[in-house]
C-alpha positions in Angstrom: 19.3 -5.3 -12.7 18.1 -6.0 -8.7 16.6 -9.5 -10.6 20.2 -10.3 -10.9 21.2 -8.8 -8.1 20.0 -11.5 -5.8 19.2 -14.8 -7.6 22.5 -15.7 -6.4 22.6 -15.2 -2.7 20.8 -17.4 -0.4 18.9 -15.9 2.3 17.4 -17.2 5.9 15.0 -15.2 7.3 13.4 -15.7 10.9 11.3 -13.1 12.3 9.6 -12.5 15.6 6.2 -10.7 15.9 4.4 -9.0 18.6 0.3 -8.4 18.0 -0.8 -5.4 19.9 -5.4 -5.5 20.6 -7.4 -4.7 17.5 -9.7 -2.1 17.9 -12.7 -3.6 20.2 -16.1 -1.9 18.2 -14.8 -4.2 15.1 -13.3 -7.0 14.2 -11.5 -5.9 10.9 -7.7 -7.4 11.1 -5.9 -3.8 12.5 -4.3 -5.6 15.1 -0.6 -3.7 14.4 2.6 -6.3 13.6 5.9 -5.7 14.8 8.9 -7.3 13.9 13.0 -7.7 15.3 15.4 -8.9 13.4 19.3 -9.0 13.3 21.2 -9.1 10.4 24.4 -10.5 10.1 26.9 -11.4 7.0 29.3 -13.9 6.5 32.3 -13.9 4.5 32.1 -15.6 1.1 29.6 -15.5 -1.8 26.9 -13.4 -1.1 25.6 -15.3 1.8 23.3 -13.7 4.5 21.9 -14.7 7.3 18.9 -13.6 9.2 19.5 -14.9 12.4 17.1 -14.7 15.2 17.6 -14.7 19.4 20.1 -17.6 19.3 21.2 -20.2 22.3 24.4 -20.3 20.9 27.6 -18.6 23.0 29.2 -17.6 19.5 27.5 -15.1 17.3 29.0 -13.3 14.0 29.9 -9.9 14.2 26.7 -7.6 12.6 27.3 -5.5 9.7 26.1 -2.1 9.6 22.9 -1.6 7.5 23.3 1.2 4.5 21.8 4.2 4.6 20.8 6.2 1.5 21.4 9.8 0.9 17.2 10.4 1.0 16.3 11.8 4.8 13.1 12.7 6.4 11.7 16.2 7.1 8.4 17.0 8.9 5.9 19.3 7.5 3.0 20.4 8.9 0.6 18.7 10.8 -3.1 18.3 8.7 -6.3 19.7 10.8 -7.2 16.1 11.6 -5.1 13.2 12.2 -6.1 10.0 9.9 -4.8 6.3 9.0 -6.1 3.8 6.4 -7.1 7.1 4.6 -6.4 8.0 0.6 -3.5 10.4 -1.2 -3.9 11.3 -4.6 -1.3 14.2 -5.7 -3.3 16.4 -8.6 -3.0 17.5 -12.0 -1.6 21.2 -10.7 1.1 19.3 -7.9 -1.1 19.8 -4.9 -2.3 16.5 -2.7 -5.4 15.6 -1.9 -6.0 13.9 1.3 -9.3 12.3 2.2 -11.2 10.1 4.3 -10.2 7.8 6.9 -10.1 6.7 10.2 -9.3 9.9 13.0 -10.0 8.3 16.3 -7.9 6.2 18.4 -9.2 2.7 18.0 -9.9 3.5 14.4 -13.7 3.4 15.2 -16.4 3.5 12.4 -17.6 6.9 11.1 -15.3 8.5 12.9 -16.1 12.3 13.5 -13.5 13.5 10.9 -13.6 10.4 8.6 -15.4 13.0 6.1 -13.1 15.8 6.1 -10.4 16.5 3.2 -7.5 18.5 3.3 -5.5 20.1 0.4 -1.6 20.1 0.7 0.6 22.6 -0.9 4.0 21.7 -1.1 4.6 25.4 -2.1 4.2 26.3 0.9 4.5 23.4 3.2 1.1 23.8 4.6 -2.7 21.8 4.9 -5.6 23.4 4.3 -9.3 22.1 4.6 -11.2 21.2 1.3 -14.7 20.2 0.5 -16.5 17.7 2.8 -17.1 14.4 1.6 -20.7 13.2 2.2 -19.7 10.1 4.0 -17.4 9.2 6.7 -15.1 6.7 4.9 -12.1 4.6 5.5 -10.4 2.1 3.7 -11.5 3.4 0.6 -9.2 4.2 -2.7 -8.9 7.5 -4.9 -7.5 7.4 -8.3 -6.7 10.6 -10.1 -8.9 11.0 -13.4 -7.6 11.8 -16.9 -9.6 15.0 -16.6 -8.2 15.9 -13.3 -11.0 15.2 -11.1 -10.6 12.6 -8.2 -12.4 9.2 -7.9 -13.4 8.3 -4.5 -15.2 5.0 -4.0 -15.8 2.5 -1.6 -14.7 2.0 2.1 -16.1 1.0 5.3 -18.9 3.6 6.9 -20.7 4.0 9.6 -23.5 2.2 8.1 -21.0 -0.7 7.2 -19.4 -1.2 3.8 -20.8 1.3 1.1 -20.9 1.1 -2.9 -21.0 4.8 -3.0 -18.7 7.4 -5.0 -17.7 10.5 -5.3 -15.8 12.6 -7.2 -14.0 15.7 -6.3 -13.2 18.7 -8.5 -10.1 20.8 -7.5 -11.3 23.4 -9.0 -14.6 24.0 -7.2 -13.1 22.1 -4.3 -16.1 20.1 -3.9 -17.0 16.7 -3.7 -20.1 15.5 -5.5 -22.0 12.0 -5.9 -20.8 9.5 -7.9 -22.4 6.3 -9.7 -22.9 3.5 -7.3 -20.2 0.5 -8.1 -22.3 -2.8 -8.5 -20.8 -4.1 -5.4 -19.8 -2.8 -1.9 -16.4 -2.8 -1.8 -13.7 -2.0 1.2 -10.1 -3.1 1.4 -10.1 -3.4 -2.7 -8.2 -2.2 -5.0 -8.5 0.8 -8.0 -6.2 0.9 -10.7 -6.2 3.3 -13.3 -5.4 2.0 -16.9 -3.4 3.1 -19.9 -6.9 3.9 -21.4 -8.1 6.1 -18.8 -10.9 4.1 -17.3 -10.6 2.7 -13.8 -10.0 -1.1 -12.5 -12.1 -1.7 -8.7 -11.4 -5.1 -7.6 -12.2 -7.3 -5.0 -12.6 -6.1 -1.2 -15.2 -6.7 1.3 -18.4 -6.6 0.8 -19.4 -7.1 5.2 -16.9 -8.2 7.5 -15.2 -11.2 6.3 -17.2 -11.5 2.8 -14.8 -11.0 0.4 -15.9 -11.1 -3.0 -14.8 -11.7 -6.8 -16.7 -8.7 -8.4 -14.6 -6.1 -10.2 -16.0 -3.2 -11.8 -14.8 -0.5 -14.2 -15.1 3.1 -14.2 -15.7 5.1 -17.2 -14.8 8.8 -16.7 -15.8 9.7 -20.5 -19.8 8.4 -19.4 -19.2 8.7 -15.6 -20.7 4.7 -15.4 -19.5 2.0 -13.9 -20.3 -1.4 -15.0 -18.7 -5.0 -13.7 -16.8 -7.1 -15.8 -16.0 -10.3 -15.8 -15.1 -11.7 -12.3 -11.9 -12.3 -10.6 -10.9 -15.9 -9.9 -10.8 -16.1 -6.9 -12.5 -13.9 -4.3 -10.2 -11.3 -2.1 -9.4 -8.2 0.2 -6.4 -6.7 0.9 -4.0 -7.8 -2.2 -2.0 -6.0 -4.4 -2.1 -5.1 -7.5 -0.3 -2.6 -10.4 -0.7 -1.7 -13.8 1.8 -3.8 -15.9 4.0 -1.9 -18.8 2.3 -4.1 -21.2 -1.7 -2.2 -20.5 -2.6 -5.4 -18.5 -3.2 -5.3 -14.5 -1.2 -7.8 -12.1 -3.6 -9.0 -8.8 -1.7 -10.7 -6.3 -2.1 -12.3 -2.7 -5.0 -11.1 0.0 -7.3 -12.8 1.9 -10.0 -15.4 0.5 -12.5 -17.4 1.9 -11.1 -16.4 5.5 -7.4 -18.0 4.3 -4.1 -16.3 3.3 -3.2 -16.9 -0.5 -0.3 -16.6 -2.9 -2.6 -17.1 -6.3 -2.1 -14.0 -8.6 -4.3 -13.0 -11.4 -4.0 -10.5 -14.9 -6.9 -8.4 -16.0 -6.8 -7.8 -19.9 -8.2 -4.7 -20.6 -8.6 -5.8 -23.8 -11.0 -8.3 -23.2 -12.3 -7.4 -20.0 -11.4 -9.9 -18.6 -9.0 -12.0 -15.9 -7.1 -15.2 -15.8 -4.5 -16.8 -13.9 -0.9 -15.7 -12.9 0.4 -18.6 -11.2 1.0 -18.1 -7.6 3.6 -16.1 -5.7 6.2 -18.2 -3.6 4.1 -17.3 0.0 1.1 -16.3 0.7 0.4 -12.1 0.9 -1.7 -10.2 2.9 -1.3 -6.4 2.9 1.5 -6.0 1.3 2.8 -3.5 -1.3 3.2 -3.4 -4.8 4.5 -1.5 -7.9 6.1 -1.8 -11.2 9.6 -1.1 -11.5 11.1 0.6 -14.8 12.2 -2.2 -16.4 8.9 -4.1 -16.5 8.8 -6.4 -13.5 6.4 -6.1 -10.9 7.2 -5.7 -6.9 5.3 -7.1 -4.5 6.8 -6.5 -1.0 6.6 -7.4 2.7 2.9 -8.3 4.2 2.1 -11.1 6.2 1.0 -14.6 6.1 -1.5 -14.3 9.0 -4.3 -12.2 9.2 -3.0 -10.3 12.4 0.2 -9.6 11.1 2.3 -11.1 13.4 5.5 -12.2 11.6 5.8 -9.8 8.8 7.9 -10.4 5.7 10.9 -8.5 4.6 10.9 -10.8 1.9 10.2 -9.2 -1.6 9.4 -10.8 -5.0 8.9 -10.1 -8.7 6.9 -11.0 -11.5 8.0 -11.2 -15.5 5.5 -10.6 -17.6 7.2 -12.0 -20.1 7.5 -15.5 -18.3 4.6 -15.0 -16.2 6.9 -16.0 -13.1 7.4 -15.2 -9.7 11.1 -14.9 -8.7 12.7 -14.1 -5.2 13.4 -10.3 -5.1 15.8 -8.1 -2.7 15.8 -9.0 1.0 13.7 -5.5 2.4 16.0 -4.2 6.1 12.8 -4.6 8.2 9.9 -6.9 8.4 6.6 -4.5 7.2 2.9 -5.0 6.8 0.1 -3.0 6.0 1.7 -1.7 3.1 -1.5 -0.1 0.8 -0.4 3.3 -1.1 2.6 3.4 1.4 5.3 2.3 -1.9 6.5 4.8 -4.4 8.9 4.7 -8.0 10.8 7.3 -8.0 11.7 9.1 -11.5 15.3 7.3 -11.5 13.6 3.9 -10.9 14.6 3.7 -7.0 11.3 2.5 -4.9 10.1 4.0 -1.5 8.5 1.6 1.0 7.2 4.5 3.6 4.6 2.1 5.7 4.7 -0.5 8.5 7.9 0.6 10.4 9.6 3.2 12.4 11.6 4.1 9.8 11.2 4.0 5.9 13.5 2.3 3.1 14.3 3.0 -0.3 15.1 -0.1 -3.0 18.2 1.4 -4.6 18.7 0.3 -7.9 21.9 1.2 -8.4 23.1 -0.5 -5.6 20.7 -3.6 -5.4 19.5 -3.6 -2.1 17.2 -1.5 0.4 18.9 1.4 2.2 17.6 2.8 5.5 16.2 6.6 4.7 18.0 8.7 7.2 15.7 10.2 10.3 12.4 8.1 11.6 9.2 8.4 11.7 9.3 8.4 16.1 6.6 5.1 15.9 5.9 2.3 13.2 3.6 4.1 11.1 0.7 1.6 9.6 -2.0 2.8 6.8 -0.1 6.0 6.3 0.2 7.0 2.6 2.7 7.6 0.4 2.7 10.0 -2.7 5.2 11.5 -4.8 5.7 15.5 -5.1 7.9 15.9 -7.8 11.0 13.9 -8.9 12.9 13.9 -6.1 10.2 14.3 -3.2 7.8 12.0 -1.5 4.9 12.7 0.7 4.3 10.6 3.6 0.9 11.0 5.6 -0.7 9.9 8.9 -1.2 6.3 9.6 -1.5 5.1 13.0 0.9 3.4 15.7 1.2 0.0 17.5 -1.6 1.6 19.8 -3.8 2.2 16.8 -3.6 5.9 17.2 -3.8 8.3 14.3 -1.7 11.0 13.7 -1.8 14.1 12.2 2.0 14.6 10.7 3.4 14.9 8.0 7.1 14.2 6.5 9.6 14.9 3.5 11.7 11.8 2.0 14.1 14.4 0.0 
């Protein structure tokens, strides 16, 4: 397994980040970080050195980074460029792309932020569908057991909202849903094994994180409050474990990036401590592996993402401990909704850099996907289409310019 393959390795990492200016209309930590890394492998038993610029005249020769057999293929463009949107695979295999910031600078209430589109993998094309009641970004979307999609929270022209909407794929329309008990943006929404949806944390306003959590029940169409998290947090990672609990890790809390993690138990509707990650992470990504471990990747320890991590961590739900995971090739940040686990167990990490990577479980390492996105894409979405294809949609570049482009990894 990946965990076993990497516990014997000693990795030294160093990164240099460059900071782009955030949108002048709001301070929402959407500055874009990039990282330049050089990777060298020393002879001997699995020692790797990640080196920055050095004054030493003698340098080891770089070892080529391995590439996966997976490749990027450009597919049709959306009608509207967008980032910080949501992409949800529907029961019939199509993909709902909803909301997001749609103008340069990622301004609140942008003109296309209430639009939605459907991607049809049979044709490889996007087409418009019903209009959201609000222009929203940094929201969440979850497929419900009955085929509807819950759209919740986010930033609107009036600030953070507590409202929700329900998309009916048969009618192609959005209907008003129940309000959450708190305003939320930059939060997590996890569909649990019993069909309910956990809505946790987020900002209630700029720099005001909340510890509150709600449950949406699709059978009653009602939202109710559950026990608070131990720590208020925003831009954290959350993933459903195989035992039905939900792991919540990292994010920003009371103005600081944190490493603390928590577990939500749907049987008790309560959060308990899950210890701490090896490092504090903000805007990282997470997914549960086939062996039951939770994989946490990338992010940054600073709000501006000046030094995005190449490191990853593995959470073992049996021991309740975090350990070092395999090292990514490129430092990545703003990975929310940018990761997909394939049926064969491999993991696609698509956002935060010009080129996606895949964690090959067989090789026990990250490998580059063949091809490039043309630029670093932050807040793009990755959605599994079937057993072998992953749709990548939108995102913005380092100048905070959303794109309408979409790609397929296959």
